[in-house]
N, C-alpha and C positions, 0 to 999 in steps of 0.2 A: 592423505593426514595434514593437517595444517601444522607449521613448525614455528610461527611467530611466538615469542614467549608474550606472555600477558602478566604485566607488573602491576597494573591500575584498573580498577573497574568503577563504571558509573553505573547507577541505578536510576531507572525511571518507573514511576508506578501509577497507574490509572488513579486520577484523583476521585476521592470519595467511594471506593471501594471498601464494603464492610468487611472483607477479609485483609486487607493490606496490611494492617499494623501487624498481626501473628505472623504473616509470612515475611515481611520485612525484616522482623526481628529474628526470625530463624536464619535468614539469609545474612543479614550482618553479623549476627553471632558466629556463623559459620567462617565468614570472611576474616573477623578478627582472629579466631582460632587458628587460621592459616596465614595470618600476619600479611593480610592482603590489603593494601589502603583502597578505600572506596570513596566515591562521591555521590550525592544524592540530590535529584533535582527537588524543587519546591514539594510536588506531591507526596514523594517520599519521605521527605524530611518533615513535612506535617503529620503523615501517618505514625511516625516515629516520636512524635512529640516532644521536640527538643534534643533527642539523644543525637542528632547529627545536625550539623550546619548546612543549609541550601546552598545548592549552585545553580545558577541558570543552565538549562540545557545546552545552550550553546557553548559555555564555558566547559561544561563536561565533555562535551566531544572533543576538545582539542587536549584534554588532559589525559583521556583512557585508552587502554588497549582493548577492551571489552565492554561492550553496554549491554546490561541487563534490562530487560523491559517486562514488567510485571502488569498484565493487562489483557486487554482483547485486541482483536486485529485493528479495531480503530485506533488504539493507542500506538500500535507499532506503526501505521499509517502515517500517522501526526510527526512521529520521529523520522520517518524513512525520508520525508522530504528534505530534511535539514542535514541529517547526517551522511547521506550519500557522497557527497564530494570528499568526506576526510577518509574514507573506505574502512572505517572502524567496524569490526563485526558486530553483530547484533543477535544476542540470544534471547527469543521470545518466550516467556512462561505464561501459559494460558490462565488468566482469571475470568474470560467471557464465556459466552455459551457455544461457541462453534469452533474457532481458532485455527484458521487454515494456515495462517503466518506465525502466530504463537502457537506452536504445536507441541512444546514441551508441558508436561502436566505438572502441577505441583508436586505430586509423588515422585516425579523425575527429576525436580529441580537440583538437589544437592547432589545426586547421582552425576547428573549432566554435568555440572560445574566440575566435578572431581576429573572427569574424563576430558574436559576442555583444557582444565590447568596441567593435564599430564599429556596434553599435546594430541589427544585420540578424538579428533573432530575433523568436520569437512566444512568448506565454505561454499554456499549456493550462492552465485552472483546472480541476482535477479536483475533483468531489464528493466528500466524505467523509461517514461515518456516525457516528452517536452512539450508543453501546449503554450501557444502565444495568441493573445486575443489583440485583434486588430479593429480599428474604427476609423473610418474615412482615411485609409492608408497610415495611420500612426498606431504604433503597438502601446496598447494599455497595459498590458502585464505579460508576465513569463515564469510559467510554472513548472517545476519538477516533479512528477507523479509515479507512484508505484503500481494503482491499480487502474484507474479509467478515469476518462471525461465523459461527461455525460450533457447533451443538449437536450432539453425536455419543456414542456409546456407546464404552465401552472393549472390547476385543479380545474378551472373553468375555461381555459383557452379551447380554440378550435384546433384541429389538427394542424401541425406546422409542417413547412416544406423546406429541406435541408439539401442544398446542394453539394455534392461530393466531386471533388478532383483529387487525382492521385499524380503525383509529379507533374502538376500543372495541365494533366488531361482530364476533361469531364469525364466522370464515371455514370453517374444517375443523379436524380432528384428524388429523394425519400420523403413522401407524405406520410407521416407517423405522428405518434405522440413525443417521439424523440428519437436519438441517436446515441449508442456507447461505442466509445472506441477503448478498448482495454488491452494490456498487456497480458502475457500468458499467465502472469501472477493474478490479475485482476479477471481472468476467463471464469474463476469459480466465485466472483461475486456477483454484481448487478447483471452481467452480460450473461451468466449462466440462468439466472431467472428469467430473462428475456428470451430463452429459447438458442443462446448462443453455445458453441462447444468448449468443452475442456481441452486447453491446450498445455501441452507439459513445460513446466517452467524453464526447462533447457533450450526449448524453441526460441527462435529469435523472428517473432511475427507480431503482427497487430490483428484483432479481431474488431470487424465493422458490425454491430448489432443494432439492426432497426428495434424500436419499441413499439409494439401495436402497430405494424404498417398497414396503411390502408390498402395496398396491394400485397395480396397473399405470396405472389411470387418473389417478393423483396426479401432474401433470405440472408442470414449473416455471410460474411465472407471474411476470410483469412489472409492478409498480404504480408509480404516479407517487410521485415524491419527497416530495411534501407529506404524505404519510400518516404515520402512526404505526403501528408493528408491534408487538404484544405476543405473546410466545413463553412458554407456560407447560410445565413439565414435569408430567407424571402418570404414576402406578402404575410408578415405579421405585425402586430402591434408591438409598440417597445416593451410594454411591461409583463407580456406572456411568456417571454423564452428567457431560460435560464442556463448559464455554464456552470456545471457541478464538478469539482475537482475532488477525485478520491472520496467523494460522499461528504466531503467536510467543509469546502469552501465554495459558497456560491456567489456568481456574478450575472446581474441582469444583462441582457444583450438587446441590441436593438436590430431592426431590419438592415439587412446591408453588412452587419458586422462579419468578421471572417476569423476562423479559429485555424490556426496551423498545427498540426500534430506530426511529430518526429520523434525517432529514437533519442532519447538523452544520452549524452556523453559520461553521464554518471551511471552506477549501478548499487544497489543495497547487498552488502555481504551478510547473508543470515547464514548463522551456525547450525550444522547438522551433525548429530551423531550416527556413526556408521551403523547400517542395520537398519535404520529407520528410514525407509523409501518412502517416495511419493505416493505410490499407488497403496500403499498401507495407508497412509492418512488419508486418501480420498476414501477407501473402504470403511474406515472408521467414522469420519465425518458424514460422509453421504449415505451410510449403511447398507453399501451394495452388498448383496447376497443374503440381506436378513430375512429372516422368515417370521 
């Protein structure tokens, strides 16, 4: 059970959600009755139509002891990249269609919050990855991510060749439509669709999953999280290869570019309610055992 007392709550809402206004009113009315101060990001404040002043997300992260995210997994992924260094726990309430990360349903929202404020919750510390892009030996960008990085080609590009090294030692060259490096949390996202395994979030590992490999013996591999993975692009035109980060940030790559992937020193702290286990979520989301 968690013991940190929660005094102030932040609220982030998926922009333009058709149900956000009614849900936010229910949530904020509950917080007011409990006399719990709260801060809303611009999306939540807009849905409340002036009932609450907006704060920037970065300002909210510095002020609160709990962040409630109303949206789908994409909304939570956008939050995770910025909030992870603060170690503020995040409670995801699912307004989307699937919700592996935002696993609390609307019907469970207020009951779950009551448990959280009484200290009856647990924290799942999800490993994140760090991805650095280098060009001609110079670092161009540095990103902290929760789910995955993807190297892939545009719709009309040829098969690309990606050279993979682990801890400085050559592993193989994938000739494929692309390559995914995912965390255990990201193993149920794009990697799963590409044939990768499901990795329990308590594991400390990365999954390397080729996308439609030219050689059928190129299968996904799982490597320990303490390694450093280097990916290099070979024999491709500049405009045809993209680095995609958590499915939300896209960076065009050039031949000879290198991406270095390693475990981030940050992690995201997700609120979990005792009794709701990971395999329960998998069964419900993936319909295991359905008839």
